[in-house]
Steps between C-alpha positions, in 0.01 A plus 500: 500500500517846653515659153198299391303622805587865428396462137165356607439789742582757232272323253210510749552871558507565127163336437320677788248752362609856565262702716356788302557830670186691587511834317554780746204735506580871480467690825191721500526783752240739360166449326322778310148364455324704230127443452314655208142487624279368218793463258473211256721396210298711256566807716873437455438438129324838477805667650727328246275592207458863600876530556541387137683190628776702662634304799305531825610398847305176459738405217790495747354204694743210558215253535122481456242272664119487529263498798142389554293751692176335619401560863380251762135563417496634144662422166535875450691666781486848645807696611463407867510124444771517235702751703482262794620211283796700369586639843452192718489186285143414602176510302207677660148620418435805288492807720717347775850613594780313674295205627389160374130421439471349850606835651860407584736802466802433278822700479625670187851491362540851642391399851731197494788707365460757777534227762826389340652849503418618148391854420159529331295752305181566303448731202162540329303740282183435705455510877730260687184359662381390156483125436841423351728692739277410796546130421861538615410600858125467575274213609129575442205331331383825340740693278290813564567494875746787473487577873635160602737487203643836612536382861684193379746712306587660833573155640738421215865601492503603135780751444327718246170560323467729199165570332159610627273428795585739784127584548441152641770551762346835587155340537626217723693722738247784508245247627742432788559870567853473362703657221621252239816698420601495867423128524709417193781730614504329839527167320814626326370614161591819325159616375498680162203614292678662204750368251739780592510369859525137390787571260717630784486176699789256457456241775288393796127438517297709256124550487456685171132503415423796274122460465216436742359198320601357162753696302356680197523376144833537324390823327457669839757340730862591565674457159716190496391408853523122469853492356619773740336330799659168403842664478451678833380180670803311369733773626348498848482122532859463376618748763293330769660166412843658527441718807298250700686187393194343337527189280338666200154626408162422346327782312150468350423749222149511355400659171154530652298687240548277196203314647268800529570619146435146375168483686411824319618361163716811470768420241698825536482475880622139497790595275596793725496279811696225323767748393517627857540146635762424234711794623483368856608155378801659331600661829478161673695316230771766491528462878540123461779555248694696760411295808579127468258279687192695391207323333235704317164324457232658278154343509131590515232393744258431210404632158230765473288580196545193282717721279567373147684653206334383176579593143268761354470296180489130424686525169861429594622549142486874570827665606345641817165409655515722805405388851233571757469468875193307607372411847313185584384626841509790740608258772781254572581185300640154576794532256846369584736779608865537390781534753815685393818436701828688500816468704613254766301177503294584191567156352351331808139595416371302204194357330129536566421526870243611753538860613554352848795296370668817376480642852652187654783496247586860587482430872733205455747697289514768769523241776197616698249219442455138399178353368 
């Protein structure tokens, strides 16, 4: 009887469905958020074509997804609304930064990360008060309100800023009878206005704005600035994490002037800015290879120019028809935008999603926010 009972128990155990183990998500400690302002899929295609199909950094992506870009009040977004969506996970009106359409301020992934003991940084080839970088720290209903955007940077605890825009700090503090360099120094920043000074910094808080307003076009700015600034930012943030016992870091890098050259329908200028951005992406991906727990995310806020790459001839029996670069507009478009992911957690971002959903996924992977 006892044997029969044991056999019945064992039989019941055998037929119980086994509980599937939940796959363990990779630990993401660092996010390098790279935004090519105005960069659509055809911009990446141009880079591939002009490189004669030699591998680019985009080819290294572990995963690719797509985002929708419309704003709260327009099917075609501007950089402020789309920057806010990518930074915070909330849609807003065109021209607004860091707040919902009812005026409620919302925190960015950088602001949330700071509160949870992460190091943070911004790199851009425009002024850091410009729409995309400002979306990561400012809350205004007018993207041109540089005075308040600048004041709000001072209220942030961002470790470093590299790019342009020191004139706006000068204007704000001059109006108060103060010196902006003294004010930033008192807040703990090392203030540098040349690349030579910036290159010597290895840790701590760095305010490295080299130009008064927007940085100049690639033909006139510090050669290789974006890649070098990305490498320098990664060095400093890595040391800050180590020296100050931070959890990790969030770095936003903007290839800012792809947009401007696309507005101008400037093919050679677009290509130069895309190559510059590609070099910065390589720096980020190489860093991820050597620092487990790092996720590199490459995306755009929107597409600019309606760029297309048609054949020069319709007769496809010819061995080579040639190509052209055509623009459908001098403005932004409503096209879907590709997302390229590399490193820890890259497989967790999939499909077609809202640009806001991308932000929430990154916040969740880093452990700083839940939708």
